[in-house]
C-alpha positions in Angstrom: 4.7 -39.0 27.0 3.6 -35.9 27.3 2.8 -33.0 24.7 6.5 -31.2 26.2 8.3 -34.7 24.9 6.8 -35.3 21.5 8.8 -34.8 18.4 8.9 -31.0 17.4 8.7 -29.6 13.8 7.8 -26.4 12.6 6.6 -25.9 8.7 8.4 -22.7 7.4 6.9 -20.8 4.6 7.3 -22.4 0.9 9.5 -19.4 -1.6 7.4 -18.3 -4.4 10.0 -18.9 -7.3 7.4 -18.7 -10.6 8.7 -15.3 -10.9 4.8 -14.1 -10.4 3.6 -12.4 -7.3 0.3 -13.6 -7.2 1.5 -17.2 -7.2 2.2 -16.4 -3.4 -1.0 -17.4 -2.3 -0.4 -21.1 -4.2 2.7 -21.3 -1.8 1.3 -20.1 1.4 -1.5 -22.4 1.2 0.7 -25.8 0.4 2.8 -24.9 3.4 -0.4 -24.2 5.4 -2.1 -27.4 3.9 0.8 -29.1 5.6 0.5 -27.7 9.0 -3.0 -28.4 9.1 -2.5 -32.2 8.0 0.0 -32.7 10.3 -1.9 -30.9 13.8 -4.8 -33.9 13.3 -1.4 -36.0 14.9 -0.9 -36.4 18.9 1.9 -38.0 18.7 4.0 -34.8 17.0 4.1 -31.2 18.1 3.1 -29.1 15.2 4.1 -24.9 15.5 1.0 -22.8 14.2 1.6 -21.2 10.8 0.9 -17.8 13.2 4.1 -18.7 14.3 6.1 -20.0 11.4 4.4 -17.8 8.8 6.0 -14.1 10.7 9.6 -15.7 9.0 8.1 -15.0 5.3 10.2 -13.2 3.2 12.8 -13.1 5.9 16.2 -14.9 5.3 16.6 -16.8 8.5 19.4 -19.2 10.0 17.5 -22.2 11.0 18.8 -23.0 13.9 17.9 -19.3 15.2 14.6 -20.5 14.2 14.3 -23.7 15.8 15.7 -22.1 19.1 12.9 -18.8 18.8 10.0 -21.2 18.0 11.1 -24.3 20.5 11.6 -27.2 18.0 13.9 -29.7 16.8 12.9 -29.8 12.8 12.3 -27.5 10.5 10.5 -27.8 7.4 11.4 -25.5 4.0 10.3 -25.9 0.6 9.9 -23.9 -2.6 7.6 -24.2 -5.4 7.8 -23.2 -9.2 4.4 -23.1 -11.3 4.2 -22.5 -14.8 1.0 -23.7 -16.7 -0.1 -26.6 -15.6 3.3 -28.2 -14.4 4.7 -27.3 -10.6 7.6 -28.3 -9.2 8.0 -28.4 -5.2 11.0 -28.8 -3.4 11.6 -30.0 -0.1 14.0 -30.7 3.1 13.8 -31.4 7.1 16.4 -29.7 8.2 17.7 -30.6 12.3 17.1 -27.6 13.7 20.1 -27.5 16.2 22.9 -28.4 13.6 21.3 -27.1 10.8 21.9 -30.5 8.4 19.5 -31.7 6.5 17.4 -35.2 7.2 15.7 -35.3 4.4 14.9 -33.9 0.8 13.3 -34.5 -1.9 11.8 -32.6 -5.4 8.6 -33.1 -7.1 7.9 -32.8 -10.6 4.4 -32.8 -11.1 1.4 -31.2 -12.8 -0.5 -29.3 -10.9 -3.8 -32.2 -10.9 -1.1 -33.9 -8.4 -0.6 -31.3 -5.7 -2.4 -33.2 -3.2 -0.7 -36.5 -3.9 2.4 -34.8 -3.3 1.2 -33.4 -0.4 0.2 -36.5 1.1 3.5 -38.3 -0.1 5.3 -35.4 1.9 3.4 -35.7 5.2 3.7 -39.5 5.4 7.7 -39.0 4.9 7.4 -36.5 7.9 5.3 -38.9 10.1 8.0 -41.8 8.8 11.6 -39.7 9.5 9.9 -38.1 12.9 8.7 -41.8 13.9 5.6 -40.5 15.2 3.3 -43.2 16.7 0.4 -43.2 14.9 -2.8 -44.3 16.1 -5.5 -46.2 13.7 -7.5 -43.6 13.2 -4.8 -40.9 12.4 -3.6 -43.8 9.5 -6.4 -41.9 7.7 -6.2 -38.6 8.8 -2.8 -38.1 7.3 -4.4 -37.8 4.4 -5.2 -34.1 3.0 -9.5 -33.7 2.9 -9.8 -30.4 2.2 -11.0 -30.7 -1.5 -9.9 -33.1 -4.5 -10.5 -30.0 -6.8 -7.6 -28.0 -8.0 -10.1 -25.0 -9.1 -11.7 -25.3 -5.8 -7.9 -25.3 -3.7 -6.9 -22.5 -5.7 -9.9 -20.2 -4.6 -9.9 -22.1 -1.2 -5.9 -20.7 -0.8 -7.3 -17.6 -2.3 -9.8 -16.9 -0.2 -7.4 -18.1 3.1 -4.5 -15.4 1.9 -7.3 -12.9 3.0 -8.6 -14.9 6.4 -5.4 -15.2 7.8 -5.1 -11.6 7.9 -6.7 -9.1 10.7 -10.3 -10.7 11.2 -12.0 -7.9 10.1 -15.4 -7.1 8.1 -13.3 -6.3 4.9 -10.8 -9.7 5.1 -13.3 -11.7 5.5 -15.6 -10.1 2.9 -12.5 -10.9 0.5 -12.6 -14.3 2.0 -16.1 -14.8 1.5 -16.3 -15.0 -2.5 -13.5 -16.8 -3.2 -14.9 -19.9 -0.6 -18.3 -19.8 -2.2 -16.6 -20.6 -5.5 -14.4 -23.4 -3.9 -17.6 -24.6 -2.4 -19.8 -24.5 -5.6 -16.8 -26.2 -7.1 -16.5 -28.8 -4.5 -20.1 -29.3 -2.6 -18.9 -32.3 -0.6 -16.1 -30.9 0.9 -16.3 -30.8 4.6 -13.4 -28.3 5.1 -14.9 -25.6 2.6 -18.5 -26.1 4.6 -17.4 -25.5 7.7 -15.1 -22.4 7.1 -18.0 -20.9 5.3 -20.0 -21.2 8.5 -17.6 -20.0 10.5 -17.4 -17.0 8.3 -21.4 -16.4 8.7 -20.8 -16.7 12.5 -18.8 -14.0 12.6 -21.4 -12.4 10.9 -24.3 -13.2 13.3 -22.2 -12.2 16.3 -21.2 -8.6 14.9 -23.4 -7.9 12.3 -21.4 -7.3 9.0 -23.6 -8.7 6.2 -27.2 -10.0 6.8 -29.7 -9.7 9.7 -28.4 -11.6 13.0 -30.9 -14.7 12.3 -30.3 -15.3 8.8 -26.4 -15.5 9.3 -26.7 -18.1 12.0 -29.4 -20.1 10.0 -26.6 -20.1 7.2 -23.8 -20.7 9.7 -25.8 -23.7 11.1 -26.8 -25.1 8.0 -22.9 -25.1 7.0 -21.9 -26.5 9.7 -24.7 -29.3 10.2 -23.7 -30.0 6.5 -19.7 -30.0 7.4 -20.5 -32.9 10.1 -23.0 -34.7 7.6 -19.5 -34.7 5.4 -17.3 -36.0 7.8 -17.6 -36.4 11.4 -14.3 -36.3 12.2 -13.5 -32.6 11.0 -12.2 -30.7 13.6 -13.1 -27.5 11.5 -16.4 -28.6 11.8 -16.6 -29.0 15.5 -15.1 -25.7 15.7 -17.5 -24.1 14.1 -20.7 -26.2 15.0 -19.3 -25.1 18.6 -19.5 -21.6 17.9 -22.9 -21.9 16.6 -24.1 -23.7 19.0 -22.9 -20.9 21.3 -24.6 -18.6 20.0 -27.7 -20.8 19.9 -27.4 -20.6 23.9 -26.7 -24.7 23.7 -24.3 -24.3 26.1 -23.5 -27.8 26.8 -23.5 -28.9 23.5 -21.0 -26.5 22.1 -18.4 -26.8 25.0 -18.4 -30.9 23.7 -17.9 -29.9 19.9 -15.0 -27.7 20.8 -13.2 -30.0 23.3 -14.5 -32.9 20.0 -12.5 -30.4 17.5 -9.6 -30.1 19.7 -9.4 -34.1 20.1 -9.4 -34.4 16.3 -6.4 -31.7 15.9 -4.6 -32.0 19.3 -1.9 -29.7 17.3 -3.8 -26.8 16.1 -3.6 -24.3 18.1 -6.9 -22.4 16.3 -9.1 -25.2 17.4 -7.5 -25.2 21.2 -8.2 -21.1 21.1 -11.3 -21.1 19.6 -12.4 -24.1 22.2 -11.0 -21.4 25.3 -13.6 -18.6 24.1 -16.2 -21.2 23.7 -15.9 -22.9 27.4 -15.4 -19.5 28.9 -18.7 -18.2 27.5 -20.2 -21.6 28.3 -19.5 -21.5 32.3 -15.9 -23.6 32.3 -13.7 -21.0 32.4 -10.6 -23.3 34.4 -11.2 -25.6 31.0 -10.8 -22.4 29.0 -7.5 -21.1 30.5 -6.3 -24.6 30.0 -6.9 -24.5 26.2 -6.0 -20.7 26.0 -2.3 -21.9 27.2 -2.2 -24.8 24.9 -2.6 -22.8 22.6 0.0 -20.4 23.1 2.3 -23.3 23.5 1.2 -24.4 19.9 1.8 -21.3 18.7 4.2 -18.9 20.2 4.3 -16.4 17.4 0.7 -16.5 18.5 -1.7 -13.9 16.9 -3.3 -11.2 18.9 -6.7 -12.3 19.4 -5.3 -15.6 21.4 -4.8 -13.1 24.0 -8.3 -11.7 24.3 -9.7 -15.2 24.4 -7.0 -16.2 26.9 -7.5 -12.9 29.4 -11.6 -13.7 28.8 -11.2 -16.9 30.4 -8.8 -15.7 33.1 -11.5 -12.6 34.1 -14.4 -15.3 34.1 -12.4 -17.6 36.2 -12.1 -14.8 38.7 -7.8 -14.1 37.9 -8.0 -10.8 37.7 -4.0 -9.8 37.6 -3.5 -12.3 35.0 -6.3 -11.4 33.0 -5.4 -7.5 33.2 -2.0 -8.7 32.1 -3.5 -10.4 29.3 -5.5 -7.5 28.1 -2.4 -5.1 28.1 -0.4 -7.2 26.3 -3.6 -7.6 23.1 -3.6 -3.9 23.9 0.1 -3.4 23.6 0.1 -5.7 20.3 -3.6 -4.1 18.8 -3.8 -0.5 20.2 -7.8 -0.2 20.5 -8.7 -3.6 21.3 -9.3 -5.1 24.8 -10.7 -1.7 26.1 -13.7 -2.4 27.4 -12.4 -5.9 28.8 -10.0 -3.4 30.5 -12.6 -1.4 32.2 -14.4 -4.3 33.5 -11.5 -6.0 34.9 -10.5 -3.3 36.5 -13.3 -2.4 38.2 -14.0 -6.0 39.2 -10.9 -6.1 41.0 -11.6 -3.1 42.7 -9.4 -0.2 41.0 -12.6 2.1 39.6 -9.8 4.9 38.6 -8.1 3.0 36.5 -11.5 1.7 35.2 -12.6 5.2 34.6 -8.7 6.2 32.9 -9.5 3.2 30.3 -12.9 4.1 29.5 -11.7 7.3 28.5 -9.1 5.9 26.6 -11.4 3.6 24.7 -14.1 6.5 23.9 -11.1 8.7 22.8 -10.4 5.8 20.0 -13.9 4.5 19.5 -16.5 7.4 20.1 -19.4 5.5 18.9 -18.9 3.1 21.5 -22.6 2.2 23.9 -23.1 -0.3 26.0 -25.9 -1.8 24.1 -23.8 -2.5 21.1 -21.2 -4.1 23.0 -23.8 -6.0 25.1 -25.1 -7.3 21.8 -22.1 -8.9 20.6 -21.5 -11.0 24.1 -22.4 -14.9 25.1 -22.6 -15.6 28.7 -24.5 -18.6 29.8 -24.9 -16.7 32.7 -27.1 -13.5 32.2 -26.7 -12.0 35.6 -22.7 -12.1 35.0 -23.4 -10.0 31.5 -25.9 -7.3 33.7 -22.7 -6.8 36.2 -20.4 -6.1 33.4 -22.7 -3.8 31.7 -23.1 -1.9 35.5 -19.2 -2.0 35.9 -19.1 -0.4 31.9 -21.9 2.4 33.2 -20.0 2.9 36.6 -17.1 3.9 34.6 -18.8 6.3 32.5 -19.1 4.6 29.1 -22.4 5.7 27.3 -25.3 3.0 27.6 -26.8 3.6 23.9 -30.1 3.5 23.1 
């Protein structure tokens, strides 16, 4: 059975019925946790939250949603929280007929939130007749944290992290996740995600000196792997850290392991694409990027950056240019450096120069040196060729 033949489901953002806008993150976190757990199952294709959450706050016909996302089943839910009590209502709907298949209401205390998640995911796996391997039986349980206060901090930080990946948003997520980890230091997922933030810092120079940030990222990644040798998040973070450390074969191996552990995770596949492309395996990277976009039909813009990166390093310049242009159309100002290089490498210096001018009009402080400091290539001559392309297009080298 191919992945296209598997049972399919989209988990919609849960409605917040608490009358308190501050509880929105609670409802979103619950739905995302269910998606994360289901994505670990090889016998199910679950649509990524980046796609299903575009319907947040919108009234949409379930049949249209199912058609747009290419799924047979849709899970809808709502959450009402009052003090220490929660009421969670869920229903699994046939996306073709719009008829409910299963529905349940849980009236519990907040301390039961994790048990409720496990019950929901187990019922979904049963209703959708998902074949579980022996290892997946254990993976079907929620494992991020067993501490309610830590979970609350976790989902608050997640609400910032899931926005555009910027210094400001990641900086807002960081203290929430640090508080969460202090409450539950034995969480592999929390260690892994904190490591991911410090990897991003090491790459882009947001907060700490590069070596300090890299040391923190490595420490969190190692701890996550020590706590849970089957954590996809831990392997994704470790793969990115290994990439920055120049340990390319290990980086690619850890990226592959992350996808193996979470075959339904679009994020794991997209990060694996970036790692493999940078580690000298661009054709494998293309496979991962194309997988990510199938898992998340309404994928975030940066997926296009990873896809274009893989195509360009594999020498598929027309596909790369198409991906970078689509990225720039959705997020103006992004991917212009990549477009300059792709135009140069495909023998179109005039378009490269035009794009370089557009780049400088948007980012007047751009320098080749600063850009190069954020890039990772297994073959250093590859980066030298790219820098030469940028210089020939009229971009400033920097100090």
